[in-house]
C-alpha positions in Angstrom: 0.0 0.0 0.0 2.9 2.4 0.7 3.9 2.4 -2.9 0.6 3.9 -3.9 1.8 7.4 -2.8 3.6 7.5 -6.2 0.2 8.5 -7.6 0.0 11.7 -5.4 -1.7 14.7 -7.0 -3.8 12.4 -9.3 -7.1 11.0 -8.1 -7.4 7.7 -9.9 -11.0 6.6 -10.5 -11.9 3.0 -11.5 -15.2 2.4 -13.4 -16.7 -1.0 -14.1 -20.0 -1.0 -15.9 -22.1 -3.2 -18.2 -21.7 -1.9 -21.7 -22.5 -5.4 -23.2 -25.2 -8.0 -22.7 -28.6 -7.4 -21.2 -27.7 -4.4 -19.1 -26.0 -2.6 -22.0 -28.9 -0.1 -22.3 -27.8 1.1 -18.8 -24.1 0.8 -19.2 -23.5 2.5 -22.5 -24.9 5.9 -21.5 -23.1 5.5 -18.2 -19.8 5.0 -20.1 -20.6 7.9 -22.3 -21.2 10.1 -19.3 -17.8 9.5 -17.8 -16.4 11.8 -20.6 -18.4 14.6 -18.9 -16.9 14.2 -15.5 -14.3 16.7 -14.2 -10.6 16.2 -15.0 -9.5 18.5 -12.2 -11.0 19.0 -8.7 -9.6 20.9 -5.7 -6.2 21.2 -7.4 -6.0 17.5 -8.1 -6.0 15.9 -11.6 -8.7 13.2 -11.9 -8.1 10.2 -14.2 -10.7 7.6 -15.1 -10.1 3.9 -16.0 -13.2 2.3 -17.6 -13.8 -1.4 -18.0 -16.8 -3.5 -19.1 -18.2 -6.3 -16.9 -21.1 -7.4 -19.1 -23.3 -7.5 -16.0 -21.4 -10.6 -14.9 -20.6 -10.8 -11.1 -17.3 -12.7 -11.6 -16.1 -10.2 -14.2 -17.1 -7.2 -12.1 -15.1 -8.6 -9.2 -12.1 -9.3 -11.5 -12.3 -5.8 -12.9 -12.5 -4.3 -9.4 -9.4 -6.2 -8.3 -7.5 -5.2 -11.5 -8.4 -1.5 -11.0 -7.4 -1.5 -7.3 -4.2 -3.7 -7.6 -2.9 -2.7 -11.0 -4.3 0.8 -11.7 -4.1 1.8 -8.0 -7.4 3.6 -8.0 -8.7 5.5 -5.0 -12.4 4.9 -5.7 -14.7 2.7 -7.9 -17.8 3.7 -9.8 -20.1 0.8 -10.7 -21.6 -1.5 -11.6 -24.7 -0.9 -13.7 -26.9 -3.7 -12.3 -27.5 -5.0 -8.8 -26.0 -8.6 -9.0 -22.5 -7.6 -10.0 -22.6 -4.6 -7.6 -23.4 -6.9 -4.7 -20.4 -9.0 -5.6 -18.2 -5.9 -5.5 -19.1 -4.8 -2.0 -17.0 -7.4 -0.3 -13.9 -6.4 -2.3 -14.5 -2.7 -1.4 -14.5 -3.6 2.3 -11.5 -5.9 1.9 -9.4 -3.3 0.1 -10.9 -0.3 1.9 -11.7 1.5 -1.3 -15.1 3.3 -1.6 -17.5 2.2 -4.3 -20.2 4.4 -5.7 -22.9 2.1 -7.2 -25.0 2.9 -10.3 -27.4 0.1 -9.5 -30.7 0.7 -7.7 -31.4 -1.9 -5.1 -31.4 -0.7 -1.5 -29.6 -3.9 -0.4 -26.4 -2.5 -1.8 -26.3 -0.1 1.2 -28.8 -1.5 3.6 -28.7 -2.6 6.4 -25.5 -0.8 7.2 -22.6 -3.1 8.3 -18.8 -3.3 8.1 -18.8 -4.2 4.4 -21.5 -1.7 3.3 -19.6 1.1 5.2 -17.6 1.4 1.9 -20.6 1.3 -0.4 -22.5 4.3 -1.7 -25.1 4.6 -4.4 -26.7 7.3 -6.5 -29.9 5.7 -7.8 -33.0 6.1 -5.7 -33.8 3.4 -3.2 -36.5 0.9 -4.1 -38.6 1.8 -1.1 -38.8 5.5 -2.1 -40.1 4.5 -5.5 -42.4 1.7 -4.3 -44.2 4.1 -2.0 -44.9 6.4 -4.9 -46.3 3.5 -7.0 -48.5 2.4 -4.2 -49.8 5.9 -3.7 -50.6 6.2 -7.4 -52.4 2.8 -7.4 -54.5 3.7 -4.4 -55.6 6.9 -6.1 -56.4 5.0 -9.2 -58.6 2.6 -7.2 -56.3 -0.4 -7.8 -57.1 -3.2 -5.3 -55.1 -6.1 -6.6 -51.8 -6.3 -8.4 -49.8 -9.0 -10.2 -46.0 -8.8 -10.0 -43.4 -10.1 -12.4 -39.7 -9.3 -11.9 -36.2 -10.5 -12.5 -35.1 -13.6 -10.7 -32.2 -11.9 -9.1 -31.5 -9.3 -6.4 -33.2 -6.5 -8.3 -36.5 -8.4 -8.8 -36.4 -9.8 -5.2 -35.8 -6.4 -3.8 -38.7 -4.9 -5.7 -41.1 -7.7 -4.8 -40.3 -7.2 -1.1 -40.5 -3.4 -1.1 -43.7 -3.3 -3.2 -45.5 -5.8 -1.0 -44.7 -3.6 2.0 -45.8 -0.4 0.2 -49.0 -2.1 -1.2 -50.0 -3.4 2.3 -50.0 0.2 3.7 -52.5 1.1 1.0 -54.7 -1.9 1.3 -53.6 -3.3 -2.0 -53.2 -7.1 -2.4 -50.5 -8.8 -4.5 -52.4 -11.7 -6.0 -49.6 -13.2 -8.1 -45.8 -13.0 -8.1 -43.7 -14.4 -11.0 -40.0 -14.2 -11.9 -37.9 -14.4 -15.1 -34.3 -14.2 -16.2 -32.9 -11.1 -17.8 -31.9 -13.2 -20.9 -35.2 -15.2 -21.2 -36.6 -15.1 -24.7 -40.2 -15.8 -23.5 -42.3 -15.3 -20.4 -45.6 -16.8 -21.7 -45.9 -19.2 -18.8 -45.5 -16.5 -16.2 -47.9 -14.2 -18.0 -50.6 -16.8 -18.2 -50.5 -17.2 -14.4 -50.7 -13.4 -14.0 -53.7 -13.2 -16.2 -55.4 -16.1 -14.4 -55.1 -14.2 -11.1 -57.2 -11.3 -12.7 -55.3 -8.4 -11.1 -56.4 -4.8 -11.6 -52.8 -3.9 -12.5 -49.5 -5.5 -13.2 -46.1 -4.2 -11.9 -43.0 -5.2 -13.8 -39.9 -5.3 -11.5 -37.2 -5.2 -14.1 -34.8 -2.8 -15.7 -33.5 -1.8 -19.1 -34.9 -3.3 -22.4 -35.6 -6.8 -20.9 -38.4 -5.1 -18.9 -40.4 -4.7 -22.1 -40.9 -8.4 -22.6 -43.5 -9.1 -20.0 -45.5 -6.1 -21.0 -45.5 -7.0 -24.7 -46.5 -10.5 -23.8 -49.3 -9.3 -21.6 -50.6 -7.1 -24.4 -50.4 -10.0 -26.9 -52.5 -12.1 -24.5 -55.1 -9.4 -24.1 -54.5 -8.2 -20.6 -56.4 -4.9 -20.3 -55.6 -3.7 -16.8 -53.2 -1.0 -15.7 -49.4 -1.3 -16.4 -46.7 -0.1 -14.0 -42.9 -0.3 -14.3 -40.1 0.7 -12.0 -37.5 3.5 -12.5 -35.3 0.9 -14.0 -36.9 1.4 -17.5 -36.5 5.2 -17.7 -34.6 5.5 -21.0 -35.4 5.9 -24.7 -34.3 2.3 -25.5 -37.2 1.0 -23.5 -39.6 3.3 -25.5 -38.1 2.0 -28.7 -38.3 -1.7 -27.8 -41.7 -1.4 -26.1 -43.3 0.7 -28.9 -47.1 0.9 -28.7 -47.3 -1.8 -26.1 -45.9 0.5 -23.4 -48.2 3.4 -24.1 -50.0 4.5 -20.9 -47.5 2.8 -18.6 -47.0 4.6 -15.3 -43.7 4.6 -13.3 -41.7 6.6 -10.8 -38.6 8.3 -12.1 -35.8 10.7 -11.1 -36.7 14.3 -12.2 -34.0 14.2 -14.8 -36.2 12.2 -17.1 -38.6 15.1 -17.5 -36.3 18.0 -16.5 -37.7 20.4 -19.1 -41.2 19.8 -17.7 -40.2 20.7 -14.2 -41.1 24.2 -12.8 -38.3 26.7 -12.9 -38.3 26.9 -9.1 -37.1 23.3 -8.8 -33.3 23.3 -8.4 -33.2 19.9 -10.1 -34.4 21.4 -13.3 -31.2 23.5 -13.9 -28.9 20.6 -12.9 -30.9 18.2 -15.2 -30.8 20.6 -18.2 -27.1 21.1 -17.6 -26.4 17.4 -18.0 -28.8 17.0 -20.9 -27.2 19.8 -22.8 -23.6 18.5 -22.2 -24.5 14.9 -23.1 -26.5 15.8 -26.2 -23.7 18.1 -27.4 -21.4 15.1 -27.6 -23.8 12.3 -28.6 -26.7 14.0 -30.4 -30.2 15.2 -29.7 -32.4 12.7 -28.0 -29.5 10.5 -27.0 -29.6 11.3 -23.2 -30.6 8.6 -20.7 -31.7 8.4 -17.1 -29.0 5.8 -16.5 -26.2 8.0 -17.9 -27.3 10.6 -15.4 -26.5 8.2 -12.5 -22.9 8.2 -13.7 -22.9 12.0 -13.9 -24.3 12.1 -10.3 -21.5 9.7 -9.1 -19.0 12.2 -10.6 -20.7 15.1 -8.8 -20.8 13.3 -5.5 -17.1 12.3 -5.9 -16.1 15.9 -6.9 -17.8 17.2 -3.8 -15.8 14.7 -1.6 -12.3 15.1 -3.1 -11.6 18.5 -1.4 -12.3 17.3 2.1 -10.4 14.1 1.4 -7.3 15.9 0.2 -7.2 17.7 3.6 -6.7 14.2 5.2 -4.0 12.9 2.8 -2.6 12.8 -0.7 -4.4 10.8 -3.5 -3.1 7.2 -3.5 -2.8 7.0 0.2 -4.8 5.2 2.9 -5.5 8.5 4.5 -7.0 9.9 1.3 -9.3 6.9 0.7 -10.5 7.0 4.3 -11.1 10.8 4.0 -12.9 10.2 0.7 -15.2 7.6 2.4 -15.9 10.0 5.3 -16.7 12.9 2.9 -19.0 10.7 0.8 -21.2 10.0 3.8 -21.4 13.7 5.0 -22.8 15.6 2.0 -25.5 18.2 2.7 -28.1 19.4 0.2 -25.9 18.4 -2.7 -27.9 19.0 -5.9 -27.5 16.1 -8.4 -29.6 15.4 -11.5 -31.8 12.7 -9.8 -32.2 14.3 -6.4 -30.7 16.3 -3.5 -28.4 14.2 -1.4 -28.0 14.4 2.3 -25.8 11.4 3.2 -25.1 10.2 6.7 -23.2 7.3 8.3 -26.4 5.3 8.2 -27.7 6.5 4.8 -25.3 6.2 1.9 -27.9 7.4 -0.7 -29.4 10.4 1.0 -32.4 11.1 -1.3 -35.8 12.1 -0.1 -39.1 12.6 -2.0 -37.5 15.4 -4.1 -35.8 12.6 -6.0 -38.9 11.2 -7.6 -41.7 12.2 -9.9 -44.4 10.1 -11.5 -44.4 9.9 -15.2 -46.4 8.1 -18.0 -45.7 7.2 -21.6 -47.7 9.3 -24.0 -47.2 9.4 -27.7 -43.9 7.5 -27.4 -42.5 10.1 -25.0 -42.2 10.7 -21.2 -44.8 12.9 -19.7 -44.8 14.3 -16.2 -47.9 13.5 -14.2 -49.4 16.1 -11.8 
């Protein structure tokens, strides 16, 4: 570890994200957003090392060890999906290198323990979004819901959080099904959902694979209400889903409809800043909710480097400890998805300002009142 001081004055940032395979619709805009992150903060040069893990847990861990052991990074950003991120947490604790996750599940940072002390995340917690869904369903007079989600930590986390939120509103989950991110068909699961005759269906999935259950439900004639999670809030989902996802309701970070927010909302200016910078590089309409998570990770990191430098030079144990401490002590930090107030027991720090309800109308995202 002592030899790492050779990297003083340069903050080395490792990034492992999923730019191939099922989570590519999340990872590609995240990779693109790394180009927008600051190259100098608090008098320190910031250098980024980006690797693809393909959403694979083994690869994500291998990438993390390579970045820490070979590239001598001070902090890791990633991964894009929950399963590889969960596998990375143990390495973060072992090496005592902070990791800023771009995946959504609350189990990445909760409940707090010795391992998760080194884990932070910028997407909203499932519970925050599940509460918003249950509130919308209650107002829409939904009494019964069918759930279908990924058969991994993301789907399991959403099933648990939604059942909790639904119970508070007197809503009953009458069917719960799972499928793999790479499954080509979910006909069997959909037939079971339809047989339960729910008023609405919630799909607990992310990226383009989340379109499959909804398209299958439409093909089979299900006419109830459709809900998705914030894991689908990008244009690739609209493209893949087409007319079958019209009318879908979901919670999202405000960045998705930044231009529709009132001028008084501080998240509007931050969101439009990111959108303008991203589209200047990659073209009009190319921006993604998921890329904004990487941008937020960069903003959170930039706000933490100054305090960390006061504790030690980049490349040292003192700097990494100072960085970890600063990451969990941010106050009213305006990001694109929300305003962060992190604490030793809350390594996300978002409140209800980090969510809005949206629907899909005319193949575009529309802010709901």
